[in-house]
C-alpha positions as CSV (number, residue, x, y, z in Angstrom):
1,X,-15.0,-3.8,25.5
2,X,-11.8,-4.9,24.1
3,X,-8.9,-2.7,24.1
4,X,-7.0,-2.7,20.6
5,X,-3.7,-0.9,20.3
6,X,-2.2,-0.3,16.9
7,X,1.3,0.5,16.5
8,X,3.2,1.9,13.5
9,X,6.1,4.1,12.5
10,X,4.1,7.0,11.5
11,X,0.4,8.1,10.3
12,X,0.8,9.8,7.0
13,X,2.5,9.0,3.6
14,X,2.4,5.3,2.8
15,X,0.0,2.7,1.9
16,X,0.3,0.9,5.2
17,X,-0.5,3.9,7.2
18,X,-3.7,4.3,5.1
19,X,-4.8,0.8,5.8
20,X,-3.9,0.9,9.4
21,X,-6.1,4.1,9.8
22,X,-9.0,2.8,7.8
23,X,-9.3,-0.2,9.9
24,X,-8.8,1.6,13.2
25,X,-11.6,4.1,12.4
26,X,-14.0,1.4,11.6
27,X,-13.3,-0.6,14.6
28,X,-13.6,2.6,16.7
29,X,-17.1,3.0,15.7
30,X,-18.1,-0.5,16.9
31,X,-19.1,-0.4,20.7
32,X,-17.1,-3.7,21.2
33,X,-13.8,-2.0,20.8
34,X,-11.8,0.8,22.4
35,X,-9.0,1.7,19.9
36,X,-5.6,3.5,20.3
37,X,-2.8,4.2,17.9
38,X,0.9,4.4,19.1
39,X,2.9,6.2,16.3
40,X,6.8,6.3,16.7
41,X,7.2,9.6,14.5
42,X,5.5,12.6,14.2
43,X,4.2,13.7,10.8
44,X,2.8,16.9,9.5
45,X,0.5,15.2,7.1
46,X,-1.8,12.5,8.4
47,X,-4.7,10.5,7.1
48,X,-8.1,11.4,8.5
49,X,-8.3,9.8,11.8
50,X,-11.7,9.4,13.7
51,X,-12.0,11.3,16.9
52,X,-13.1,8.0,18.8
53,X,-9.5,6.7,18.1
54,X,-6.8,7.7,20.9
55,X,-3.8,8.9,19.1
56,X,-0.3,8.9,20.7
57,X,2.5,10.3,18.4
58,X,6.0,10.0,20.0
59,X,8.9,11.9,18.3
60,X,11.4,9.0,18.6
61,X,13.7,10.9,16.1
62,X,17.0,8.9,15.6
63,X,16.5,6.8,19.1
64,X,18.3,3.4,18.6
65,X,16.4,0.2,18.4
66,X,16.5,-0.7,22.1
67,X,15.3,2.7,23.0
68,X,12.3,2.3,20.6
69,X,11.5,-1.0,22.0
70,X,11.7,0.4,25.5
71,X,9.2,3.1,24.4
72,X,6.8,0.6,23.1
73,X,6.8,-1.5,26.1
74,X,6.2,1.6,28.2
75,X,3.1,2.6,26.2
76,X,1.6,-0.8,26.1
77,X,2.0,-1.2,30.0
78,X,0.3,2.3,30.2
79,X,-2.6,1.6,27.7
80,X,-3.1,-2.0,29.0
81,X,-4.5,-3.5,25.7
82,X,-5.9,-6.7,25.2
83,X,-4.7,-7.0,21.7
84,X,-1.6,-5.4,19.9
85,X,-1.6,-5.0,16.2
86,X,1.6,-3.8,14.3
87,X,2.2,-3.2,10.6
88,X,5.4,-3.7,8.8
89,X,8.1,-6.1,9.4
90,X,10.4,-3.8,11.4
91,X,7.8,-2.8,13.6
92,X,6.4,-6.3,14.1
93,X,9.8,-7.4,15.4
94,X,10.1,-4.4,17.8
95,X,6.6,-5.2,19.1
96,X,7.4,-8.9,19.7
97,X,10.6,-7.9,21.5
98,X,8.7,-5.2,23.5
99,X,6.0,-7.7,24.7
100,X,8.2,-10.6,25.9
101,X,6.7,-11.8,29.2
102,X,3.1,-10.4,28.6
103,X,1.3,-13.5,28.5
104,X,-2.3,-12.4,28.3
105,X,-1.8,-10.2,25.4
106,X,-2.8,-11.1,21.9
107,X,-0.2,-10.1,19.2
108,X,-1.3,-9.7,15.7
109,X,1.3,-8.7,13.3
110,X,1.0,-7.7,9.5
111,X,3.2,-7.8,6.6
112,X,2.5,-5.1,4.2
113,X,5.2,-5.6,1.4
114,X,7.3,-8.4,-0.3
115,X,8.8,-10.2,2.6
116,X,11.6,-11.5,0.3
117,X,12.6,-8.2,-0.5
118,X,11.9,-6.3,2.9
119,X,13.6,-8.0,5.7
120,X,14.5,-11.2,3.6
121,X,18.3,-10.9,3.9
122,X,20.7,-12.8,6.2
123,X,20.5,-12.5,9.2
124,X,17.5,-10.5,9.5
125,X,15.3,-13.1,7.9
126,X,16.4,-15.8,10.4
127,X,15.8,-13.3,13.3
128,X,12.3,-12.3,11.8
129,X,11.2,-15.9,11.5
130,X,12.3,-16.6,15.1
131,X,10.4,-13.6,16.4
132,X,7.3,-14.3,14.3
133,X,6.8,-17.5,15.8
134,X,5.9,-15.7,19.1
135,X,2.9,-13.8,17.5
136,X,-0.6,-15.2,17.7
137,X,-1.4,-14.4,14.2
138,X,0.4,-13.1,11.0
139,X,-1.6,-11.2,8.3
140,X,-0.3,-11.3,4.9
141,X,-1.9,-9.4,1.8
142,X,-1.3,-12.3,-0.7
143,X,-0.9,-16.0,-0.9
144,X,2.7,-15.7,-2.2
145,X,3.7,-13.6,0.9
146,X,2.1,-16.4,3.2
147,X,4.1,-19.1,1.3
148,X,7.4,-17.3,1.7
149,X,7.4,-18.1,5.6
150,X,8.1,-21.3,7.4
151,X,5.4,-23.8,7.7
152,X,5.0,-23.1,11.5
153,X,4.3,-19.5,10.8
154,X,2.1,-20.2,7.8
155,X,-0.2,-22.4,10.1
156,X,-1.1,-19.1,12.0
157,X,-1.2,-16.7,9.0
158,X,-4.3,-15.2,7.4
159,X,-4.6,-13.6,4.0
160,X,-6.3,-10.3,4.3
161,X,-6.3,-8.0,1.4
162,X,-6.3,-4.1,1.6
163,X,-9.7,-2.6,1.8
164,X,-11.0,0.0,-0.5
165,X,-12.4,3.3,0.6
166,X,-16.2,3.8,0.4
167,X,-16.1,7.2,-0.9
168,X,-14.0,7.1,-3.8
169,X,-15.2,8.9,-6.8
170,X,-15.9,7.4,-10.4
171,X,-14.0,8.0,-13.4
172,X,-15.5,10.1,-16.1
173,X,-16.9,7.9,-19.1
174,X,-16.4,10.5,-21.6
175,X,-14.0,13.3,-22.6
176,X,-11.1,11.9,-20.4
177,X,-7.9,13.7,-20.5
178,X,-4.9,12.3,-22.4
179,X,-3.2,11.7,-19.3
180,X,-1.3,8.7,-17.7
181,X,-1.0,8.8,-13.9
182,X,0.4,7.1,-11.0
183,X,0.5,8.1,-7.3
184,X,3.2,6.4,-5.0
185,X,6.2,6.9,-2.7
186,X,9.2,8.2,-4.7
187,X,11.5,5.3,-3.8
188,X,13.5,2.7,-5.9
189,X,10.9,-0.1,-5.2
190,X,8.5,1.9,-7.6
191,X,11.0,1.9,-10.6
192,X,9.4,5.2,-11.8
193,X,12.3,5.7,-14.4
194,X,10.8,2.5,-16.1
195,X,7.4,4.3,-16.4
196,X,9.1,7.7,-17.5
197,X,11.3,5.7,-20.2
198,X,8.0,3.9,-21.2
199,X,6.1,7.1,-21.6
200,X,9.1,8.7,-23.6
201,X,8.8,5.9,-26.2
202,X,4.9,6.2,-26.0
203,X,4.8,9.8,-26.6
204,X,6.9,9.5,-29.9
205,X,3.5,8.2,-31.3
206,X,1.0,9.8,-29.0
207,X,2.5,13.2,-28.6
208,X,-0.7,14.7,-27.2
209,X,-0.5,12.8,-23.8
210,X,1.1,13.8,-20.6
211,X,2.3,11.7,-17.7
212,X,1.6,12.9,-14.1
213,X,3.1,11.3,-11.1
214,X,2.1,12.3,-7.6
215,X,4.1,11.4,-4.5
216,X,7.0,12.3,-2.2
217,X,10.2,10.4,-1.4
218,X,13.9,10.3,-1.6
219,X,14.2,10.1,-5.3
220,X,12.5,13.4,-6.2
221,X,15.5,15.4,-7.0
222,X,16.8,12.5,-9.2
223,X,13.6,12.1,-11.1
224,X,13.3,15.8,-11.8
225,X,16.9,15.8,-13.2
226,X,16.0,12.6,-15.3
227,X,13.1,14.1,-16.8
228,X,14.9,17.2,-17.7
229,X,17.8,15.0,-19.2
230,X,15.3,13.4,-21.5
231,X,13.9,16.8,-22.5
232,X,10.3,15.9,-21.6
233,X,9.7,18.5,-18.7
234,X,6.8,19.7,-20.5
235,X,5.1,16.5,-20.9
236,X,5.9,15.0,-17.4
237,X,4.5,16.4,-14.3
238,X,6.0,15.3,-10.8
239,X,3.6,16.5,-8.1
240,X,3.8,16.3,-4.5
241,X,1.4,13.8,-2.7
242,X,-2.2,15.3,-2.3
243,X,-5.0,14.4,0.1
244,X,-7.5,14.7,-2.8
245,X,-5.5,12.6,-5.2
246,X,-8.4,10.6,-6.2
247,X,-10.2,13.6,-7.4
248,X,-7.1,14.8,-9.3
249,X,-6.7,11.3,-11.2
250,X,-10.4,10.5,-11.9
251,X,-10.3,12.1,-15.4
252,X,-7.2,10.4,-16.7
253,X,-6.9,8.0,-19.5
254,X,-5.2,5.2,-17.7
255,X,-3.1,4.4,-14.6
256,X,0.3,2.7,-14.8
257,X,2.4,1.1,-12.0
258,X,5.9,0.3,-12.9
259,X,7.0,-1.3,-9.3
260,X,9.6,-4.0,-9.0
261,X,7.9,-5.6,-6.0
262,X,4.8,-4.7,-3.8
263,X,2.5,-6.1,-1.4
264,X,-1.0,-5.4,-2.5
265,X,-0.7,-1.8,-3.9
266,X,-3.3,0.6,-2.7
267,X,-2.9,2.9,-5.6
268,X,-3.6,0.2,-8.0
269,X,-6.8,-1.0,-6.5
270,X,-8.1,2.4,-5.9
271,X,-7.5,3.4,-9.6
272,X,-9.3,0.2,-10.5
273,X,-12.1,1.1,-8.2
274,X,-12.2,4.6,-9.7
275,X,-12.7,3.0,-12.9
276,X,-9.4,3.8,-14.8
277,X,-7.8,1.3,-17.2
278,X,-4.8,-0.1,-15.2
279,X,-1.5,-1.3,-16.3
280,X,0.6,-3.0,-13.6
281,X,3.8,-4.8,-13.5
282,X,3.2,-8.5,-12.5
283,X,5.5,-8.0,-9.5
284,X,6.2,-10.2,-6.5
285,X,4.7,-10.9,-4.0
286,X,1.7,-11.4,-6.4
287,X,-0.7,-8.6,-5.4
288,X,-1.3,-7.5,-9.0
289,X,-2.1,-10.9,-10.3
290,X,-4.4,-11.6,-7.3
291,X,-7.0,-9.0,-8.4
292,X,-6.1,-8.3,-12.1
293,X,-7.2,-10.8,-14.9
294,X,-5.0,-9.9,-17.7
295,X,-6.9,-8.2,-20.6
296,X,-10.2,-8.5,-18.7
297,X,-10.0,-5.9,-15.9
298,X,-6.5,-4.5,-16.5
299,X,-3.2,-5.3,-18.0
300,X,-0.3,-7.1,-16.4
301,X,3.3,-6.6,-17.9
302,X,6.6,-8.2,-16.8
303,X,8.7,-6.3,-14.4
304,X,11.4,-4.0,-16.0
305,X,10.0,-4.6,-19.4
306,X,9.8,-1.1,-21.1
307,X,8.6,-2.7,-24.3
308,X,5.8,-4.5,-23.0
309,X,4.7,-1.5,-21.0
310,X,4.7,0.8,-23.9
311,X,2.8,-1.9,-25.8
312,X,0.1,-1.9,-23.1
313,X,-0.1,1.7,-23.0
314,X,-0.6,1.9,-26.9
315,X,-3.3,-0.8,-26.8
316,X,-5.5,1.3,-24.3
317,X,-4.9,4.5,-26.1
318,X,-5.5,3.1,-29.4
319,X,-8.8,1.2,-28.7
320,X,-11.4,3.1,-26.9
321,X,-13.8,0.1,-26.7
322,X,-11.0,-1.9,-25.0
323,X,-10.2,0.7,-22.6
324,X,-14.1,1.1,-21.7
325,X,-14.2,-2.7,-21.0
326,X,-11.3,-2.6,-18.7
327,X,-12.7,0.3,-16.8
328,X,-16.2,-1.4,-16.5
329,X,-14.8,-4.6,-15.2
330,X,-12.1,-3.0,-12.9
331,X,-14.8,-1.2,-11.0
332,X,-16.0,-4.7,-9.7
333,X,-13.2,-4.6,-7.3
334,X,-15.1,-2.3,-5.0
335,X,-17.4,-5.2,-4.1
336,X,-14.4,-7.6,-3.7
337,X,-12.6,-5.4,-1.4
338,X,-15.3,-3.5,0.2
339,X,-14.3,-2.0,3.6
340,X,-17.0,-3.7,5.4
341,X,-16.1,-7.0,4.0
342,X,-12.4,-6.8,4.9
343,X,-13.1,-5.3,8.4
344,X,-15.2,-8.3,8.9
345,X,-12.3,-10.6,8.3
346,X,-10.1,-8.6,10.7
347,X,-12.8,-8.7,13.5
348,X,-12.6,-12.6,13.0
349,X,-8.9,-12.6,13.6
350,X,-9.2,-10.2,16.5
351,X,-11.7,-12.5,18.3
């Protein structure tokens, strides 16, 4: 039985955590593996973790980098895993430093965002490249993310997209709400002001629509004030993140993502799998264009382009047959990114 230790910053809130737990849960139900997770921060809300997964949450608080690296090393020595898997560049770097001298340990690291935007500035970029050479394998979500790294790192990199949960609901085919939805972290990367501005313009012609955004993050107060400033607080709802988010959005007319950059957006692929017409910015590092064929199973618009986003929203709202065609085609992503298929690729990397 191989002992696998996943290491991440926390176990709730973001797409990286959701994917990590989904993979850990599936591996834990395979008799070939014993699965543990080390989380460096405690969270009140967690994604559902299988009881076969051993979880160790440490409240590292504001501990400095060296203290966190020491904590990771201590836990690895206690667990004695055969394989360590870490998610996100900052944790990848700490794990590699924590495992110096552990020659029999296989180290798999995973980039979950656009590496040019997260960790891509001097001197962090140079340090990351130096440390990544010491890993056995780098998992990237998109070809563009893989190409970003030097050739020596690319040679031991594998592209594995995010899996889609098996139990997602299906969208209603009739009597959908005149509602536009998004669910994400409320952070600058998501450029939610673009979505709000686009809705503001869209609603001048389609005044019976509402916009609902679900999520938590550092920009909540700023976005609430901005909505009031535009005078559309009765048309725009800013909800907290919900565990049953997919049930909440399945009756919507469309899903719109306005991000300036992403890895492979979980909310985007889940909205597609539910069967919602999807509009997404064609942002780096190429996750959207990897799964969306424009005007076939979704619509791609340039980043930071309000006019093109409004145009796409109007196209879906004005053409019921086109919207239905997008929905029917988007559901096919369930087979492309089926959990079993993605987990099988992970198992090949784990070896």
